[in-house]
C-alpha positions in Angstrom: 94.4 119.8 56.8 91.4 119.2 59.0 89.0 119.2 56.0 90.8 116.1 54.7 89.6 114.2 57.8 86.0 114.5 56.8 84.5 111.3 55.6 84.9 107.6 56.5 88.2 105.8 57.0 88.8 102.0 57.4 91.9 100.3 59.0 92.1 96.5 58.5 94.0 93.9 60.5 94.8 96.2 63.4 96.7 94.2 66.0 95.0 94.5 69.4 95.0 92.6 72.7 92.0 90.5 71.5 93.5 89.8 68.1 93.2 91.6 64.7 90.3 94.0 64.3 88.9 96.4 61.7 88.4 100.0 62.8 86.1 102.4 61.0 86.3 106.2 61.8 83.8 108.7 60.5 84.5 112.4 60.8 81.6 114.7 60.0 82.0 118.4 59.1 79.5 119.2 61.8 78.6 116.9 64.7 80.3 114.0 66.4 82.8 111.5 65.1 82.0 107.8 65.2 84.4 105.0 65.9 83.5 101.3 65.3 85.8 98.3 65.8 85.0 94.7 65.1 86.6 91.3 64.6 85.9 88.5 62.2 86.9 86.0 64.9 83.8 83.9 65.7 82.0 85.0 68.9 84.0 88.3 69.1 82.1 90.5 66.6 81.8 94.2 67.5 84.3 95.3 70.1 83.7 99.1 70.2 81.0 101.4 68.9 81.3 105.0 70.2 80.1 108.4 69.1 81.4 111.6 70.6 82.3 115.1 69.7 85.8 115.7 68.5 88.3 118.6 68.4 91.2 119.1 66.1 94.1 121.3 67.2 96.9 121.4 64.6 97.8 117.7 64.0 96.0 116.4 67.2 92.5 114.9 67.4 90.9 114.7 70.8 87.7 112.8 71.5 86.1 110.7 74.2 85.4 108.1 71.4 89.2 107.4 71.1 90.4 105.0 73.8 88.5 106.5 76.7 89.0 110.2 75.8 92.6 110.5 74.7 94.3 112.5 72.0 96.1 111.2 69.0 98.4 112.7 66.4 97.3 112.5 62.8 99.0 113.0 59.4 98.5 112.0 55.8 100.7 109.7 53.7 99.4 110.2 50.2 95.7 109.4 50.4 96.0 107.4 53.7 95.3 108.8 57.1 97.9 107.9 59.7 97.0 107.9 63.4 99.7 107.7 66.1 98.8 106.9 69.7 100.8 108.3 72.6 102.2 104.8 73.4 103.7 104.8 69.9 101.3 102.5 68.1 100.5 103.7 64.5 97.5 102.8 62.5 97.0 103.4 58.7 93.5 104.1 57.4 92.2 104.1 53.8 89.3 106.3 52.8 86.1 104.3 52.2 
């Protein structure tokens, strides 16, 4: 299942404290993952741009790039990547 992660994923209109943002995740076969988040709201722009190593253990991804170094559960729904945060929030990503 981990091999399916490799590539770039986009989530649009993700509801956050600062409004709706887009999130882009890139998982490389070797090397770090990259997380970028940005908003189309004027004067907000890029809200996060982090690159860090990641580890996959079963259906859990751990990385310092994810919300300050947390772990998230992941699964696939058809071709979509589903990420579930510990506090219960779920985000759906489409392959770019």
